[in-house]
N, C-alpha and C positions, 0 to 999 in steps of 0.2 A: 350460486358465485357467492363465496364469503365476504362479508361486509366488516371494515375495521373503521376508524376514526382516522389513523394513521397507519401506513405501512412505510417501515424505515427498511432500505434497500441496503445492505451490507453490514457485515459484522466486527468490524476492526472499532478503534476507542472513540473513534466519530459516531458510530452506529448503536455499538453500545450505550452509551452516555446520553443519547439522544431518547435512546429507550426510557433511561432510568429517569428523563425532565419528564416526557410526555407521560409514563403511567403512574408516576407519583402525583400528575395532573389528572389524574382518573379518565384517561383516553385509551379506548380500546386499540391496544397496539401490537403490531404484526411484525418483529422484523424475519428477515429472508436473508440467510446468509447461503452461499454457493458451497461450500467447505465447507468448516466450523466456525465459531464464534472466535474472535480474537484477531483476526486478520495477520497482517504483517509484521506490525507490532508483536504477534506471540511468537514469533519465530527468533526475535534479538536476545539473544545470550545472555543480557545485562541491559537493562537500563537506568543511564547514572544521571540525568538530567530531570526524572518526573519528580515534582515537589514532595516531601515528605519520606525519602527514602534516602539516606544521605552513605548509605554504604551502597546503594544501587539495588535493583530488583529484577528478576529475570521475568523477562515479555509472558511467557504462558502463566506464572504465576498472577503477572497484574492484571492481566486478560480474566484471566479466571474468576479472581475477586472481583473487577467488574460488572462480570455476566450473572454470578450468583447475586447480585446486589440490585444490578435490574430484575431478575425473574423474583427476588423478592416481593415487587412493588406489582408483579401481574405480567412480564413482559412475555408475550409467546415469540418463542423463534423456533423456527422452520427453516428445513434445508431447501436450498430450490434456486434456481439459475434464472434471474430475468431475463425474458425471451427481448420484451418488448412494454413500454407503460404508452398508453393513447388518453387521450382526453373525450369527455361522454358529455353532451346536457340532456341525455334520454332516460338515465337513471332513475328509479323512484324518488331516491332522495333528492337530487339535487334542485337545488333552491337560488336557482340563475349563478351559480356558479358550476364551473366544469369539475365533474368529479373525475377521478382518477382510475383508470381500469392497468391492472398490473397484471401480465399474462407470464407465467411459466410453464415449465414442460409439467408441472405436476398439477395446474390449475389457474384460475385466473381469481382476482381478488379485486375488490372495489373499495376506495381509500377517498376522504376529504382533503384529505394531504398524504404528500409522499415528501420523506427525506431520502436521497440521495446521498450515500455514504462509502460507493464502492470501492476506494480504494485508486490504487494504479499496480500496473504488473511493470516488471524486468524490461528494461530497451534492450535491446537484442545486439551484437555485432556485427552481426552482416558480411561476416567473410565464411569464406572458404571452410568446410570442415565442421562448423557451428551447430548445426541444426544436425547432423548425422552423427557427432556425437553427446548430443544433450542427453545425460544420464548416463555417461561412459567417459566420466573425466569432467563435460563442462555443467558449471551447474550455475542458477544465483541467489544460492542459502548457502551460506560457509557456514551456519550455524545447522541445518540439514545434514550437511555432507561431509563436514571436515573431517570427522570423527573416522573417515573411510580412507583418510591418506596419510595416514598414521607413521612418520620418520620418511614419508616422499615430498619430492621437492614440487611445489604449487604455486599457480602466477594469479594475482589479482589483477585487474584491470579498472582502471578509475583513481579518481582523487579527492572524492569527495568524503564524507563523513561516514557513509556506510562502506565504501570499499575499505577506508582506514581501520575502521572497528573492527571489519570482517577480518582485514590480514593480522591483525591483534591477535583477534579470537585461531585464528589459523596455527600460528606458532605454536597455540599451545599443544597442536600435534604433532606437525610437520617440522620435514629437515631443515627448508626453507621457502621461506615466503618471497617471492618477486614482484613488486610492486609497477605494473606499467600506465605511467602517465603521459597525457597528451602535452601537457604542460611545465614548467620547470620548478612550479610552485606548488604544493599541496591547496586544495579547497577545507578539506576540514578543518573543524575546529581546532585553534592554537594548540588547545591542551592535549587533546586526541594526536594533533602532531609531534608533539614533544614527545610524546609514548614510542610513537613509530619510529622515529629516529632514531631515538636510541636503543633500541632494541635490537637485541643480538642478532636475533633471526630473520629479519627484514632486510630485503636490499631495494635496491628502486632505480628503476632504468626513466629517465625524464626526457621528454619532447619524442616520445615514438608511441605506435599505434601496432596494433596486432593486425595482421595483414591475413593471416591463415591458421588455420588448428591441427597440427599434421596427427596422425595416428587412423587406423583401418579401422580397427576394433573397439580401441579405446584411446585416449589422449596420451602421444608421445611427447608432445611438447610444439613449441609455435614457432612461427615466423613474424620480428618486430621489424620494424621503421621506422629510423630516426626522420623523424620531419623535418629537420635542419639539413642533414649531411645525404638526407635519399639514403643511406648505408642499410641493407638489409641486415638482420642477425638471427641464427638460430637458436631457443634456448629449450634444453631439455625440461620435462613439465608431464607429471602424472594428470593433472588438475587445473581446471581453468575457470576462476570464479568472475563474473562480469558485473558491473556495478558502475554503469556509463549513463543513471538515469533511470525514469520512469516515465511510461504512457498512461493514460488514463481511461478506468476500464468506464466508459459511457456511449460505447458503442449503440446503445436498446434507447438510447436517448437523443441519438440523431435527429434532427429535425422537430424536435421538441422544446427544447432552452439553447439560447445563446451560449455559446461556448467562446473559447479562441483557435487558433488554427491547431492548435495539437491535441484540442478534447476536452482541455479541462475546463469544468462549468464555471460561468459566471457570475457571481453571487451578489447583493448589496449586504451592507453592514449587518440585516440581521438574517441574512443566510440564506434569502429568498431568490430564487432564478428567476429568469423573466417570465416565468408563467406563474402566477397567481395559486398560491397554496402547493407548491414544488420548492425545495428547500436543497442544499447541499452544503457540505460537513468532510471536515478532513480532506485528504492528499489530494483526492478526486477537482477540488475548488483551484481554481487559478490565486494564488496566494504566493507572498514569500518564502515562509518559515512552515516543512513538511517537517513537522515532532507529532510524540504522543500527546505533548500537553499542550499542543494547539488543538489539534485533532479534537479532544475533550471539552476545552472552551467554545467549540464552531459548534461540535453535537449539543453542550447546553443551549446555545445561544438556538439552532434551529429547533431543538426539541420545545425551546419554551416559545418559539415566535409560532409554529405549527401547532400549537396549544392553543394560543392567540386567535390564532386562524379558523381553526375547528368549536372554538366556543363561540366565534363571532356569526357562525355558519348554523352553528342550532339556537341561534338567540340568546346566549347565555351573559 
């Protein structure tokens, strides 16, 4: 079993920044990422509100720069999905505090401290046709799949920043984008709203929800219901992009740390959870603003706090 001072679970902006801070503090640190470092931020076609980039920056480029910077100081990165985190007082290195055991399909690791930065996954509509047509016109990532719908009609469901930004991105390729939102006014940032409302390829259907996605082997259209009138409408579409919120990736921590009813982790101002030596940062936390810049700030705090915790554990 491999031993580390700190194990970081998740390689998005929060996890990579935490790794940058822990390795600069000379902590032996392992970062475990299920797919590839970068997280959801790497899928963003442009990030316009990250400080220092007045023209914006491609999400993949920003995350690649962050990864290289962390690796420069010694961050070890491995691929692997964490199945379980448990606590033990029987480890040889234990000094009164509970050691953390991290189990993955590839093996197990011991750590003095753990930083959880696993982010979120898209919330699904839960309507007929959605599951069957995922990858056949139903998507949760316009940056990934948008170019496949060149000169076709698509639908975006949602009204927050992600939905509107991705609708704008899709309009580079598609014939028309129809944005469907359950309210009569977008929740997105004002400057993004202004761009969307004035865009010639964007149309809006307000106070409405998608009730079914149509098509046999690929998306052919959707059924929409107006929440005020109860009337149903059928729209032709080849793509349906869903942005109605997110769910936290915290199943492996159930019963270990305190969470809210949706599964978001509750922390103090130092990013420490209800368990001493376990920290959480980024979108997996219960918080107000989910942005790359806040994830980085929280990652820095978690990395610094975890480093202090390990230092005390070592008697330094």
